[in-house]
C-alpha positions in Angstrom: 80.9 14.1 -11.9 77.9 16.1 -12.1 77.0 14.6 -15.5 77.2 11.0 -13.8 74.8 12.0 -11.4 72.3 13.4 -14.0 72.8 10.2 -16.3 71.9 8.1 -13.2 69.0 10.1 -12.3 67.5 10.0 -15.8 68.0 5.9 -15.7 66.1 6.1 -12.3 63.2 8.0 -13.9 63.2 5.7 -16.9 63.1 2.7 -14.5 60.0 4.4 -12.5 58.4 5.1 -15.8 58.7 1.7 -16.9 57.2 0.4 -13.5 54.3 2.6 -13.6 53.5 1.5 -17.2 53.6 -2.3 -16.2 51.1 -1.6 -13.7 47.9 -3.5 -15.0 45.2 -2.8 -12.1 43.3 -5.1 -10.0 42.5 -8.7 -10.7 39.2 -10.2 -10.8 39.7 -11.8 -7.5 40.7 -8.5 -5.7 37.5 -6.8 -7.3 35.2 -9.8 -6.3 36.7 -9.3 -2.6 35.9 -5.8 -2.6 32.3 -6.2 -3.9 31.8 -8.7 -1.2 33.1 -6.4 1.5 30.9 -3.6 0.4 27.9 -6.0 0.3 28.3 -6.9 4.0 29.0 -3.4 5.1 25.4 -2.4 3.3 23.7 -5.4 4.8 24.9 -4.5 8.4 23.8 -1.0 7.6 20.3 -1.9 6.2 19.8 -3.8 9.4 20.8 -1.2 11.9 18.6 1.5 10.0 15.8 -0.8 10.1 16.2 -1.4 14.0 16.5 2.4 14.4 13.2 3.1 12.3 11.3 0.5 14.5 12.6 1.9 18.0 11.6 5.4 16.6 8.2 4.4 15.7 7.8 2.7 19.1 8.9 6.0 20.8 6.4 8.1 18.6 3.8 5.5 20.0 4.5 6.2 23.6 4.7 10.1 22.6 1.0 9.8 21.4 0.2 8.3 24.8 1.7 11.1 26.5 -0.1 13.8 24.3 -3.2 12.0 25.2 -2.5 12.3 28.8 -1.8 16.2 28.4 -5.1 16.5 26.8 -7.0 14.5 29.3 -5.2 16.8 31.9 -7.0 19.9 30.3 -10.1 18.0 30.1 -10.2 17.1 33.7 -9.3 20.5 34.7 -12.0 22.0 32.8 -14.6 19.6 34.0 -13.5 20.0 37.6 -13.9 23.9 37.4 -17.3 23.5 35.9 -18.4 21.1 38.8 -19.2 18.6 36.2 -19.4 14.9 37.0 -16.8 12.9 34.9 -16.2 9.2 34.3 -13.2 7.2 35.6 -12.4 6.7 32.0 -11.9 9.6 29.3 -12.0 8.3 26.0 -9.7 9.2 22.7 -13.0 10.0 20.7 -14.1 12.3 23.7 -10.8 14.2 23.8 -10.8 14.7 20.0 -14.5 15.4 19.9 -14.2 18.0 22.5 -11.2 19.8 21.1 -8.7 18.8 23.5 -6.9 16.8 21.4 -5.9 16.8 17.4 -6.5 13.5 15.7 -3.5 11.4 16.0 -1.5 10.1 13.0 -0.2 6.5 13.4 3.4 6.0 13.5 3.3 2.8 11.7 0.9 3.6 8.7 0.8 7.4 8.5 -3.1 7.0 8.5 -4.8 9.0 10.9 -6.9 7.5 13.7 -10.6 7.5 13.8 -12.7 8.4 16.6 -15.4 5.7 15.8 -13.5 2.6 16.3 -10.6 3.6 18.4 -11.2 2.4 22.0 -8.2 4.1 23.5 -8.5 5.8 26.8 -7.1 7.2 30.0 -8.1 6.5 33.7 -8.9 9.0 36.3 -8.3 8.3 40.0 -8.7 10.9 42.8 -8.8 13.6 40.2 -5.6 12.5 38.5 -4.7 10.9 35.1 -3.3 7.7 36.3 -3.1 5.4 33.3 -3.6 4.7 29.5 -4.6 2.0 27.3 -3.9 3.0 23.5 -4.7 1.3 20.3 -3.0 2.1 17.0 -3.7 0.4 13.7 -1.0 -1.9 14.0 0.1 -1.8 17.9 -1.3 -1.4 21.2 -0.1 -0.1 24.5 -2.2 -1.9 27.0 -1.6 -4.6 29.6 -3.1 -8.1 29.6 -6.7 -8.2 28.8 -6.6 -4.5 27.7 -5.7 -3.2 31.0 -4.5 0.5 31.1 -0.7 0.8 32.0 0.3 3.4 34.6 2.0 6.5 33.0 4.9 6.2 35.7 5.6 2.5 34.3 5.4 3.2 30.5 8.2 1.6 28.5 9.0 0.5 25.0 8.5 -3.0 26.3 4.8 -2.3 26.8 4.1 -1.6 23.1 2.7 -4.8 21.4 1.8 -5.7 17.9 -1.8 -6.1 17.3 -2.9 -9.7 16.2 
């Protein structure tokens, strides 16, 4: 009886071996389907990453506005302590020139903002920094007619592409 079981086992092994050897692989249609699916997944990933990059650049632009605000707070405090008269607007160029702020790197282009042609500014009201109007190389953070936006109201929706 034991010999019969061994013979049956060997026959089953031979059958399995024969089935494995007859396996030819994937057909061209199956390969094409896999490639199409991978292409769709890649396209979705590229679109998602592009959206994330754009969102991060917008948030970096807003962070630049907040950095200008912090520099303007220091500027204002120094001028109040020295009992100097100050304007209702503090310009980006003034903050950089007087050493309160480092030159800002544009989040879209990576270039540094110059002080000569950049009209960015913050507004002062009752000895408090109130609003900002920020001009980058490709975007701006200002209201209509270059009206400054209150810091309490800042959001991604305020960042607009320059024309």
